[in-house]
N, C-alpha and C positions, 0 to 999 in steps of 0.2 A: 487516449482519444480526448479525454476531458480538457487537457491543456490546449489541444489543437482547436477544439470547439470554442473554448473561451477566447483564444487568440483571434480566431476568424470572426467571431461575433464583435469583439472590441474593434477590430479593424473596420468592419462594416459600419459600426456606429460612428467611428471617427472619420470615415470617408466623406469628403465634401458633398458629393452628390446624393448621399443617403437621405439626408433630410429633405432634399428636393423631391426625391421619389415619394417620401412620406407625405409631402404636401400635395403632390400631383395626384397620386393614387390614394383616394380617401380610405376605402375599406381595405384594400390590399396593404396600404401603408400601416394601418392600425394592426392588422393581423401580423404583418412582418415584425413590427416593433414588439408585439407581445411574444411572438415566437423567439426572437433573439433574446429578450429578457428571460424567458423560460429556459432557453438553452444555457445561458450564463449561470442561472441559479442552480439548475440540475447538475451541470458540469462541475460547479464549485462544490456542491454537496458530495458528488462522487470522488472528486479530488481529495477532499478532506477525509472522507471515509477510507480511501485507499492509503493515504499517509498514515492514518491511525492503525489500520490493519498491518501495514508494513512494520511499524514500530512494535506492535503487539507480538507479531510473529518473531521478530528479532529478540525480544525479551524471553519468549518461550524457548527459543533455540539456545540462548545463553544458559537458562536454568537447566535445560536438558543436558547440555554439555557438562555443567557442574555436577549434575546427578550421576552421569556416567563416570566421571573422574572419581567421585566419592565411592561409588560402587566398586570400581576396580581397586581402589585403595583398601577398602574393607575386605574384599576378596583376598588380596595379598596378605593382609594382617591375619585373617582367619587361617589361610593356608600355611603361613609361616608358623603360626601358633601350634598347629597340629602336625607340622612337619611334612606336609604334602607339597613337595617342590614341583612335581609334575603339573599339578593343578594351577600353580602360579603362572607358569608359562602359557598354559592353554587358556586361562581366563583373561589374560592381558591381550590376547589376540582377538577377542570379541569386539 
């Protein structure tokens, strides 16, 4: 929703009749300008926060995948060291 809000606000700000409305409607124009500015700022903050969270979750997912691979490898080594072949096949299915 943040990119849509930013896009719509920028479109309104660039529209030729927008500044005419601001000039004609004194109080309404001032409030509208403040609201559009606020929408752009808040939406930008949400967009940046969302991108940061997406990257953070991606790195956690990668580290978790590495952990699972290392755990399975260690389980195989331990099972082969003690000769428990049945445990090797069941632990790799997890």
